[in-house]
N, C-alpha and C positions, 0 to 999 in steps of 0.2 A: 414695418414687417421687420422681424429681427433677421440677422445675417447668418445665424445658426441656431440649432435647437439641441434637444436632449432625448430624442427618441430614435427608434430604429428606422423611421421613414427616411428615404433618401433625400427628401426636402430639407431635413434637419441637419445635413452635413453643410459645411460652409458654402454659401451660395456663389461665392466668386470661382469655385472650381468648375472646370468644364466637363463636358459630356463624354461619350464614349471614346471618341478619337482626338480629343484635346491633347496636343503634345507641346503647346507653348508654355508661357509663363504660368498660367493659371493652375496647370496640373488637372488630373482627372478624378472624379468622384470614386471611380473604382479602385484608386490607389489610397483613398482616405479611409481610415478606421478609427474606431473609439479606443482610446488608451485611458489609463487611469488619470491623467492630466488633462484630457479633453480630446478634441479631434486631431489626429496625427496623419502625417504623410508617410507613406512606405518610402524607405531610403533607396537612393540610387535612381531617382526618377529625373527625366530631363529638366523639369521645371526648377529643381533644387539646385542645378549646376554642379551637382556632385554625383558621379556615376558609381560611387562606392555603395554596393547594396548592403554592406555590413555596418554602414555608418549609423549613428544615433539617429532615431526618428525625430522629425521636426513636428513640434506641436503647433498647429495652425491656429487653433481657437482653444484657449485655456478654460476648462470648466472643472471645478472641484466636485460638484454635485452634492456638497455637504458632508462628505465622508472620505476616509483615506484612500479607498479604492476607486473613487471618482466615477467618471462617466462609463467606464466599461462595466462596472458593477450595477449602475442604474439601468443599463440596457438589458441585463440578464444574460442567458446564454447567447454566445455569439451565433450569428445567423449566416448561413450560406446564401448568397444573393445571385451570383452569376458564374458562368464557366466560359472557358475558352481554350484554344489549342494552338500549339506551334509545332513545327517540326524541326529538331535540332540536327538532323540529317535528312537526306531525301528519304522518302517512304520506300526503301527498297524492300523487295520480298525475299531477299536472300539470307535472312537471319541477322543482318547488320543494321537494318532500319531501326529507327528510334521514333516514338510518338510521345509527346508530352501533352498532358491535358492539365489545366490549372482551374482552381476554384477560388473565387474571390469572396471574402467574408467582411463582416462589419467591424470585426476585431481581430487583433492578432492572436494566433493560436500557438499553443505548445504541443508539439506532436512527439510521442514516443513511439517508435517503430524500428524494427530491425532494419539494418542496412540494405539499401537497394541492391538487387542482384540481377545481373545479366542472364543468369540461368533461370529459365521460365518455370522450371521444376522446383526451384528453391524460393518459393514466395509466401507461403502461408504462414509458417511459424513466427509468432510475435509481429506479424505484419499488418499495416493498414493498406487494403487493397480493394480493387473491384476488377471484374473480368469482362472482356468483350469478345465478340465473334468477328472473325474475318470472313466475309462472304464472297463467294465466287461471282464474278460479274455477269455470268451466263445465267445461272439457275437461282442466284441469290440464296443459296445454301451454305451454311458454315464449312469452311474448309480447314479452319484452326481457331484456336483461342489466342488472344493477347491479354497477358496480365498485367494490369496497371497498378504498380507498386508505388507506395508514397516514396517520393525522391527528395524533395527539398521544400523549404518555406517555414520551418518552425521558427516561431518568434516575429512572423510577419502575418498580414492578412491575406496573402496569396500562397496557396498550397499546390505544389506540382506533384503530379503523378506521371510516371515514365513506364512505358512497356517497350519490349523488344518484338518486332514484327517477325514471326517465325518463317522459316523457309518453306513451309507447307502453303503459304499464301501464294497468290498468283498476280501477275500484272492486271491492274484495273480492279483489284479486290477492294471492297467497301467496308467500313467499320460499323458494327452494330453492337448493342449491348448483348451480353451473354443470355441465351436461353437453353435451359436443361430440363428435358422432360416437360413437366407441367409449369415450370418456372417461366414466367414471362420476361420479355426484355425490359427490365425495370431499373437497371443500374443499382443493384443492391451493394452497397458498401459494407465492409467488414472490418472490424479490429480483431485480430486473433491473439490470443494469450495475453502477453504483457503490454500489447500495443494500446495506446490511450491518446485521446484528443481533448484538451482543455482550452478554455479562453484565458484571457488576461486575468480574470478574477478567480480562476481555478474551477470554474464551472464545467463539467463534462458536456461535450458537445453531443447530444443524442443522435443527430443526423449522421454521425460518423458510421453508425450502424444501421442506417435506414436506406430505403429506396429513394432515388432522386428523379425517377421518371414513372409515369403511369398514376393510377387513381389513388394509390396509397403513398404518394411521394411525401417526404418529411422535410422539405427545405423551405427557404424563404422566411420572412419574418414572422409568419403565422405557423411555421413547421408543418404545413400541408400542402405546399406548393411544389411543382416540378421546376427544376432549373434546366431541364432537357424537354424539348418537344417541338413539333412543327410550327407552333404559334408562339415559341419562347425566343426572344432575341438573346444572342450571345454577345460577349464583349471582347472580342479579339480585334485589335486595330488592324491586324494584317487582313482580315476578311471583312472589315467594316461591320455594320451592324446587321448581319444576316441572321437566319434562323439557326438554331442548334441542330435541328434534325430535319431531313427531308426524305420524302418517299420516292424511290426511284425504281424503275422497271429494269429487269434483266434482259439480256439479248434473246433469251428464249421466251416463247409465247407464254403469257400468264404469270411470269415470275416477277415479284416486286418485293420491296422490303424498305423499312424505315432505317435510315443510316445517318451517320454524322455528315454534316453539310461540307461539301467541297473537299473532302479527303478521300484519296485513293492511292493504292500502291502503284509503284512504277516498275 
């Protein structure tokens, strides 16, 4: 059995890499991506011994694929494979809290997007973004929106979106995808104006303007899978391998909603 392959299946990544929470010398498959020279490891990981996230990426398995653009071209359009989240401050509901959500891909992406803004009203023009609702813990009805703008990660396979939690949120509030009128909570991503997302071979990432949840989701290696869901594992080492979404009941009778797992305002 070969130690690596040349397709989008995770089994084709170098087999010595560890799983979701591998922090040792092996490294994690979620930090591995296809580059023109072969399978590479995202810079700044613990297994490399170098915490410089701007360092040159390390090629783990060299693969030419018979042409100059190499493995990343052979794989076609970069695929969105998993999601996770961290909080870079406490999830305060006074207008100072920040929420970071990241997306892991099988290739490095080049993102063109207007600079991130802490002003929630200054998000749309030339931005890559999606919108979430903040639900009150009693009635599970939206009290406010949180705009998740592209924040960082261009040139790597992990793309981070950051949102400011508005002061209209309350303690214990939960996070759900935005719903407006007849629009369902489907995590619709949008590139506005000059915003663009391409992979290492210059191929446009179509999922950057698609839904990532629900029956019309456009993620995964088949571009028809959801990376969010009550049956979809997420790859956040802080939360271990839990589900991305959970259905919770509000404190008032009959109220419930599907929300991000293990996240609530303080």
